N, C-alpha and C positions, 0 to 999 in steps of 0.2 A: 504493500498499499504505500509506503513512504519512498521508491523508488517510481510509483506510477504518477504521486502526486510532484514529484522531483520533476519529471519527464514531462506533465504538465504545464510546471510553471517555464522549465526551458522552453520547450515550444512557444508559449505565450508570451516568451520573452523574444524569440524569435521570429515570431510572428511578420514584425512590422520590419525585421531588414530583412524577412525574405519580401515583402512586398518593395521595399526601398531597390531588392537585388532584381524582381522580375519589373520594377517600373525601369531601372536603368537597362533593362535589355533592351523592354520597348525603345525607348528614347534613340539610342544606341543604333533601334533598328529601322525606324519611321523616321528618326533625323525632322522634327519640327522645329529644331533652330540646328545653328551651327556654330562653333567657338568668331567667336566677335559678332556675333550677334545681340540686336539691345533687344530685350525680353520683358516683360511682365507677368509674375504670375505668384500667386499667394501672397498678395502685397507686397510681392520685392521687383522693382524694377532696376534693370542694370545690363552690362554687357557680360554674355556667358565667358567667364574664362578656362572652365574642364567640366568633362563630363564625366563623372566617374560612376562608378556602379550602383555605388547606395546613394548618392549625393551630387547633385552639379552644384557649383561654384560661378557663382554670379559678383560682379565687381559693381556696386550700387554706383548713381554720378557724383557720389561727396566722398568717393574711394573705401567704402565699406566693405571687408569682403562677406556674403550671403550664403550660405549654406542649406539649398532647398534638398530637402529629402524626394526622391525618385517617383518614392511611391506615390506621392502626395503631387508631383510637377506631373505625373505621366496621367491620372486619372480626374484633372483638373484643368481650367481653360489656361491656354498659353498665351500672352498676344506678342508676335514678332513682329515688331517695328523694322528690321532690317529685311524682310522678306521678297518686299517688293520694291522695284528701282523709283518709282517718284510715290510721293504722299501728299497729301491735300493737307492744306493751312486754312485755316479758320481764323477770321476777327470778324466782332460782332460789335460794331460803332456805333454810338449813342450820339445824336443831336438834337437839339433843341427844337421843341415844337416851333416857332417861329422861323425856322431855317427853310432854306429851298433844296429840297431834296433834290432836284435835279442838277443844283450848281455843286453839292455835295457827292453825288454818284459822279458827276464828270470827272469831279479833281481825284476821286477815288480810280476812278477806270484811267486817268493820266497817271499816277504812282502806281500802277499796277501794271499797266502797259510799257513803263520806261525801266522796268526791273528785269534786265536779261535772263536772271535766274528762275522766271516763274514761264511754267510751257506753255506753248499754243496752242497744245493738244494736249489732253482735253485741256478745254477752252476755260478758264475761269468766269465766275457769276459774282454780279453784285445785284442784289435784290432787296427792297423793304424787307425786313423780316420780323418785326413787330411793331405797335402802337402802345408801349410800357407806360409808367406811371407818368416817369417824368421827361420819357423821351420817344425820338423816335427812331428805332434800334434798325441800323442795316448791316448785313451779311454779307459776307464778303469771303468765297472761298475760290483757290487759286493752287494750281498743284506744282510742285517742284520736286526734284530730283531728291533724293531719301539725304544725300549727307549735307545738302543746303536748309533742310527743313527749318532748324531753328533757327542758322543766320537769316534767313530769309524774313520768319514772323518775328525777329527781333529787331531788325532793320525797316521793313512796312511799319511796323507801330511808332517808331521813332520819327519816319517820313509823316504818315497820317500826324501826330502828334504837331511838328513841327510846320505842315503846311496847311492844314486846316487853322491853326494861330494865324498863319500870315496873312490868310483869305479872309479872317474875321468869322469862322465859322466857329460857332461857342458848340461846348461839351455843357450839356446838364450836368443840373444836380439837385437832388433828392428833395424837392420843393412841396410843401402842405398848406394849402388855401385853407382861414377858420373864419366862419362868419360865427359874427357875436351875435345872439336872440335877443329880441325885443322885447 
């Protein structure tokens, strides 16, 4: 009975490791990512540094090594940001209600078209996204090469801020109108 109990305890202790071993084999065979890919899984984002039998090593953007058990990794969602050559970048820009939407859209169009890193195919989109509580929200969706995604995102943010200010297009801030009852 003691030996059977010990065998059961050891078996239960190893079950997690056996799941990780099986997960490692699944990852190696199916290849949902490769070394150097930027992935997101199990609440961790980072660059794959190593795929071992029991865990996958991921280096986070702030240079921390994360070790994700392969059992969890192989049986849950994995987002592989490096899988495709192009990525869509999206901005939501709020303008004041008294601003001219066509003027803002034309300025956004000139900013997007002047950046050579933004692809012509698939084409970009500029549209009125929503009428918010304090702003008219314009969405811009454009495609760029995967490796320039963040540079394009930050550079266009800065250009929009500078060029809207130079053109006198106001950015809204939350407002509340209060009426006093008589």
